[in-house]
C-alpha positions, 0 to 999 in steps of 0.5 A: 644442586638442590637450589638448581632443582628448586629453580628449575621447578619454578621455571617449569611451572612458569613455562607451563603457566605461560603455555596455559596463558597463551592457550587461554589467550588464543581461545579468548581470541577464537571466542572473540572472533567467533562472536564477531563472526556471528554478530556480523552474520546477524547484522548482515541478515535483512530481517529484523532479529530481536533476542529476548530473555524469558521475561521478554527483555531485549538482549539483542536488536540487529540493524534490520530491526532498527531500520524496520521499527525505527528504534535505535539499538541503545534505546531498545536493549534491556527494555521490555518488548511490550514497550517497543512494539505496536500494541496490535503486534504484541496482542497477536504475539501473545495469542500465539505464545500462550500459555508460555509467554516469551519462553516458547518451547517451539516456533510459533508464526504469524503470517502476513501481519498488517501493521501501520508502522507510522503515518506513512508506512503500512507494513506486511510482516511475517513474524516468527518467535523461536526458542533458544536453549543453553547447553544444559537444556534450560530455556535461555530466551527466544528470538523474534524474527520480523520479515518485511513482505510489504514490497512482495505483497504489493506486487502480488496484489497489483498483479492480481488486480491487473489480471482481474481488470483484464478478465473483466474488461473482456467480459465487459466488452462482450456484455456491452456489445450484446446490450447495445443492440436491444437498447438501440431498438428500444430507443428507436421505437420510443422516439417513434411513439413520442412523435405520435402523442401530443405534448398533453397526452399522459402516456407521453410522460411514461414514454419520456421516462422510458427514454430517460432510462434508455439514455442511462443504460446507454451511458452505462454501456459506454462506460463498460466499453471505455473500461474494456478499451483502456487505450494506450495513453498519448503522453506529453510533458505535463504540469500536474498542477495545470491538469488539476486546475483544468479538471476543477474548471470542468467540474465547476458546475457540479461543485457549484451550490454544494457548500464544499470549500475547495482548498489547493496546496501546490508546491511552488516548484514541481518537475513535470511528468510524462502523461496523458492529460485527458486520462489523468483528468478522468482520474481526478474527475472520478476522485473529486466527484466521489469526494463531492458525493461523500459530503452531501452536507458540504465540507472541505475538498483539499487538493495537494501537489508536491514532490517526494522521493522523486515522485510527483504526488497528488492528494485528493482529500475530503471531510466526508463520511469515509469508507468502512474498513471492510470496503477498502480492499474492494474499492478498485474492483469493477462494479463495486460501489458504496453508493445507492442504486442508480448513483454509480456504476462502480467503474470509476475507481477501477478505471482510475486504477488502470490509468495510474498503472499505465502511467507507472504510478501508484494510488493509495487510500486512507480513510476514517469513517466519519472523518474523511478520505484521502487518495494519494497518487504518485507519478514518476517525475520526468527524470524517472518517467518513461513512455509506454512505447519505450517500455515495449521496446525494452521488453522486446530487446 
């Protein structure tokens, strides 16, 4: 009987242990499921999330961070964040987290941080660093959140530029109309006076200078009218290489005797685009003449045409003086020019921007002072291109 009681005690303990083990196993399974659930949420979020220790070492690096920063998770885990992010971004983070370092007591934010991720990607990021805590209240580290705003900011900038061009176009049309009338009168009276003075009269030289300035003013007015008009393009199938070559032929007199070497890098096979050849020639003329003006002592002008991501791309690159960083954001503004007085109206790039927008394309610029400038134009290859009238029809459906 005593033996039975001992045995029954062991059995009871074994059963109790079994229940405890089962309960622990269930709790472990719940914890594992909760961990997987939390990780799946973090992985599905389309913003980069990086967990840091108070010392700034990486504890977690989600898929969005991998894609955004181009660094795989195994390469990032355990490493100091300073060795993984751009120096400018680290500097900006240190500015907002001082004096706490990576163990911030409250959320800190950097809005619309512009970052050159690599030679092909300029990113605009919202960056936040927020603390997370243990149950005891002790700081456990921080979360670095990187939200890519690049596409949204570009759309906003394009919309602002279009609105600006539209408003200035109406203004330009009014100014051109008002200025044309007195210019016509000045030109007529100058012509009448020129007929009254012999060729050797010194006053004739003054009248000829007036006539020259009137012609220049008339050309500026014509440019204003062209800017205001922005007629719908007449599109057809085009080989962009042929458009570039025809533009070079038209500009051959302006490039002659400039000590500028013209280099062409065209892809052997390139799909056609839908576009207005005359308008695109106007864009390339503006870019090539700007490149010429940027190289008064000579240099190299490189024209490239190639296919990338379904887009036909054209590079116009020079080895000239470059554009100061503070001017980059304004180069497409009407009437803005870095050239001297009388050397430019500031309408060329504004017109070019509008024309490329009409062609559902985009225009980018990269420049370094003293080293040169490269403009890149992207236009939809024929498979992805559409005619302006198709766009209007779709909008009316």
